[in-house]
C-alpha positions as CSV (number, residue, x, y, z in Angstrom):
1,M,22.1,-24.5,-8.9
2,V,20.5,-21.6,-11.0
3,A,16.9,-22.6,-10.3
4,P,17.1,-22.4,-6.6
5,L,18.5,-19.1,-7.0
6,R,15.8,-17.7,-9.1
7,C,13.2,-19.3,-6.4
8,L,15.3,-17.5,-3.7
9,I,14.9,-14.1,-5.5
10,L,11.5,-14.4,-6.7
11,F,10.4,-15.4,-2.8
12,A,12.3,-12.3,-1.6
13,G,10.7,-10.0,-3.9
14,L,7.2,-11.6,-3.1
15,A,7.7,-11.2,0.5
16,G,8.2,-7.6,0.5
17,C,12.0,-7.4,0.7
18,D,13.0,-4.6,-1.3
19,P,16.4,-3.1,-0.6
20,R,15.4,0.3,-1.9
21,L,12.5,0.6,0.9
22,P,13.5,1.9,4.4
23,E,12.6,0.1,7.5
24,H,10.9,3.1,8.7
25,E,8.9,5.9,7.1
26,G,9.2,9.1,8.8
27,S,5.8,10.7,8.2
28,T,3.4,7.5,9.0
29,G,5.8,5.9,11.4
30,G,5.2,2.6,9.5
31,N,7.2,0.0,7.9
32,P,7.2,0.3,4.1
33,K,8.5,-3.2,3.5
34,H,5.6,-4.6,5.4
35,G,3.2,-2.5,3.9
36,K,4.4,-3.7,0.5
37,A,3.7,-7.5,1.7
38,L,0.1,-6.3,2.9
39,I,-0.6,-4.6,-0.4
40,S,0.2,-8.0,-2.2
41,E,-1.6,-10.0,0.5
42,L,-4.7,-8.0,0.5
43,G,-4.8,-7.9,-3.2
44,C,-5.0,-4.2,-3.5
45,G,-3.8,-4.4,-7.0
46,S,-6.7,-5.9,-8.0
47,C,-8.3,-2.6,-8.0
48,H,-5.2,-0.1,-8.0
49,T,-2.3,0.3,-10.0
50,I,0.7,0.5,-7.5
51,K,4.2,1.3,-8.4
52,G,6.6,-1.7,-7.3
53,I,3.9,-4.2,-6.5
54,P,3.9,-7.0,-9.2
55,G,0.6,-7.6,-11.3
56,A,-0.8,-4.1,-9.6
57,N,-1.9,-2.5,-12.8
58,A,-5.7,-2.5,-12.5
59,T,-7.8,0.5,-13.4
60,V,-11.2,-0.4,-11.4
61,A,-9.9,2.5,-9.1
62,P,-7.3,5.2,-8.8
63,S,-3.9,4.7,-9.6
64,L,-1.8,4.9,-6.0
65,E,1.2,6.2,-7.5
66,D,2.5,9.4,-6.1
67,V,0.1,9.3,-3.2
68,K,2.4,11.5,-1.6
69,K,2.3,14.6,-3.7
70,R,-1.6,14.8,-3.9
71,V,-3.6,17.5,-1.9
72,Y,-6.4,15.1,-1.4
73,L,-7.5,11.5,-0.6
74,A,-10.5,9.8,-1.9
75,G,-11.5,13.3,-3.3
76,R,-12.5,14.8,0.4
77,L,-9.8,14.3,2.8
78,Q,-6.6,16.4,3.3
79,N,-3.7,14.2,2.4
80,T,-2.2,13.9,5.8
81,P,-0.8,10.3,7.2
82,E,-3.6,10.1,9.7
83,N,-6.0,10.7,7.0
84,L,-4.5,8.0,4.7
85,Q,-4.3,5.3,7.5
86,K,-7.9,6.2,8.6
87,W,-8.9,5.7,5.0
88,I,-7.2,2.2,4.4
89,A,-8.6,0.8,7.8
90,N,-12.0,2.0,7.4
91,P,-13.0,3.7,4.2
92,R,-16.9,3.3,4.7
93,A,-16.6,5.3,7.9
94,I,-15.8,8.3,6.0
95,D,-17.7,7.7,2.9
96,P,-20.5,5.0,3.1
97,K,-20.9,4.9,-0.5
98,T,-17.4,4.2,-1.3
99,A,-16.7,1.5,-3.7
100,M,-13.5,0.5,-1.8
101,P,-14.1,-2.3,0.3
102,Q,-13.2,-2.8,4.4
103,V,-9.9,-5.2,3.7
104,G,-9.7,-6.4,7.5
105,V,-6.4,-4.3,8.1
106,D,-5.9,-3.1,11.4
107,E,-4.2,0.0,12.7
108,A,-0.6,-1.1,12.6
109,G,-1.2,-2.3,8.9
110,A,-2.9,0.6,7.9
111,R,0.3,2.6,9.1
112,D,2.5,0.2,7.2
113,I,0.5,0.4,3.8
114,A,0.6,4.2,4.0
115,A,4.1,4.1,4.6
116,Y,4.7,2.2,1.7
117,L,2.5,4.4,-0.6
118,Y,4.4,7.6,0.8
119,A,7.8,5.9,0.5
120,R,7.2,5.4,-3.3
């Protein structure tokens, strides 16, 4: 009986079910729980360190810990929910030379990812 319980706990963690995360993050209007699942699904942790995402401890790109406390995003944008969402959705529209790839996330997904980053 212990093994099925462990599998259930593991699956819940992978699916972005984190009881400490709210269903709604006020400044972005997004869902942090869904944002967490998208971050894992899109592989953001292969380049970034991201608190709360298993295995997201890479140093290729800047750490995404404490994003909400920063003055600037991507070294050039004022840190606002709108700018973070624009950067996530289409970084090359802001900086054509950025190493950050287009990850194929839509507006709602960018809002949810921003919600997760701001909620942490």
